[in-house]
N, C-alpha and C positions, 0 to 999 in steps of 0.2 A: 798222118800228114799234118803239119802245123804251119802257121802263117797263112797264106792265102788258100782258099778252098779249090780254086780253079787255076789252070796253068796256061790256058790259051784264050786270047781275046781278039775278036774280029775288030778291025779298025773302027767300025761304026758303033761298036759297044753293044750291039743288039744280040750278038751271038758269042757265047763263051762256053768252055768245056774243060774237063780235066783230061789232058792228053799225055803230058809228060809224066814219066814214071821212072822209078829206080828198080832195076832188076837185081835180085840177090839170090844166092843159093841157100839151100837148107843148112849147109855147114856154116854159112855166114851168120844166119839167124841164131844158131846155137852158140857161136862164139861171141856175138854182140846182140843179145836179146832185147836191149833197151834202145835200139836205134830207131830214129824217126826221120821222115822225109821233111825238110824244111824248104818251103817255097819262097824264093827270093823275088824281089821287085823285078818287073819286066823291062823297066827302062824304056827304050824306044822300040824294042822288039815286041812282036805279038805273042811271043812265048816267054814263059817264066822259067828260069833256071832252077834246078833242084839240087840240093846237097843233102847228103845223108850223114847224120851226126849221132854219136853215141850219147844219149841224154843221161846216162847213169852217172851220178856224182856221189862219191864216198864222202858223206858228211861227218865222218869220224864215229867214235864210239857212241852208242845210244845210252841216254840217261835212264835211270830207273824212274818210272812215273807211276803215280797213283791216280786213277780216274775218279772224279766226283761221284759218278754213278755207282761205284763200288760201295761208297759209304751209305748209300740208301738201301743196300741189301742187308737184311737182318742177320744173316749168317756169315757176313764178311769177316768180322773180327774173330768169330769162332774158327773160321777156316784158317786165318793167319796163325793163331795160337796153335792150332792142331798141326799145321805143316811145319812151323818153326821148331816145335818140340821134337820132331822126328829127325832133324838134320844132325848128323854127326860128322863134324869137321875138326881135324887136329891142326894146331899151329898157333901162331900169335893172334892177338885180338883183332887187328885190322884185317889179317888174312881170313879169319873166321867170319868176320862181318861181310867181307866182299863175297866169299863163297856162299854164304847163306842168302845174300841178295841174289846171286846168280841162280841158285836153286829155286828160290821163291819166285823169281821172274818166270822161270819155265812153268811152275805150277799155276801161276796166275794166268798165263796165256791160256791154258787148258780150261781153267775154271771160268774165265771171262767168256770164252767161246761157248761153254756149256750153258752158262746163266744168261748172257746178254746176246748170244748169237755170233755168227762168223762175220767179222768185219770185213775180211778179204773178199768173201762171197758178195757182200753188199757192195763192195768197191767194184768188183767185176761187173755187177749189174748196172752200176752207175756209168761205167765206161761204155758198156753196150748201148745204154740209152743216149749217151753223147754221140756215138757214131750214127745211131738212127736219126737223131736231130740234125746232124751235119749233112747226112744224105738227103734228107727232105729239104734242108735249107738251100742246097744247091739247085733244087727244083722250084724254089720260092714257094714252098708249100707249108710254111709254119705260120700258125696263128700267133696272136700277141702273147698268150699265156705260155706257149711253147718256147717262144724266143726268150722270155724271162727265165724259163726253167733252164734253158741252155746257158745263159749268162751265169747263173748260180752254180751250175754243174762244173764249169771249167775253173775249178779253184786250185790251180797248180802254179807254183812259183818256179820260173825258169831262170830269173835273174833280176837285177835292179838297175834302175836309171840313177846316175850320180853325176850332177853337173852336166846334164845333156849327153852322158855317155853310157851306153848299155854294157853291163858286165855280167858274165856268168861264172866268174871266179868264186868258188865255194866259200873261201875265207872272207872275201868282200861281201858276199851275200849274207853270211852269218853275222858279220859285223853290223851291217845296215839294219837287219831284222832286230838284233839286240838293241841297237840305238833307238830304233823306232818305239819299242815297248818301254825301254828305260825312260824315255822322255815323257811317257804318259803315267808312269808310276813313281816318279821321283818326288820326294817330299819337299815341302816348302815351309820354312820356319816362320815366315811372316804371314799372318792371317789376312785374307783378302777383306774380311769384315771384322771390325772391332766393336765390342759391346760394352766398353767402359762407361759410357755415358747414357746407356739405355736403361730406363726405368721400367721394371717389370711389376705387374700387379702381385701383391703378396697378402697373406692373411696376418692378423694381429698376433702378438705373442700369446694373448689370452686364448684365441681360437686354437692356436697351435698346441697349447698345453692341454686343452680339452680333447684334442684328437689323439694324443699320445697317452693320456692318463688311463688308469685301470677303469674298466666298465662298471658302472654302478646303476 
């Protein structure tokens, strides 16, 4: 469930509960496993309407990525050379390169899980922790540390705001994310600080010659 945590509010605001639900069958869950319940604003009613949405978005083909942590492993380069030397692909240069990357990607997944652990398992543990914190938060039973933990744990991008408008369109989300990071890494030809007229301390030519001449 996303949005509001509770779905019914007593007019005086002293009593609230999660009453409204969405009932689905096992076949529904198997057909749309990424569905979530979205709680809408209750407006003038004491109940919040709920809509069920399929949150799965096809972001397109995945890029080949190299994690920084791999470089810290002493056998990483040895592993790459050993694996790549065993690939036998026939065809043109680009095709061979593409197929080798595909094979290497599969090997890296296994190697990464073996050396650095199962990331998916850690993710499942994090989701379980989020659900635990949400349940306790409904009972107002979270301390300050747990509330901060909950804020850090919910690191998921559902959409973006643009000119006061919320959008979940995948192409628009990808464009805004790219623009966000491009704006922070773009180069600037003009230096913000110039050192033309700054006088730095320096040694004399005699001292410089003494430092570089042969030892005697």
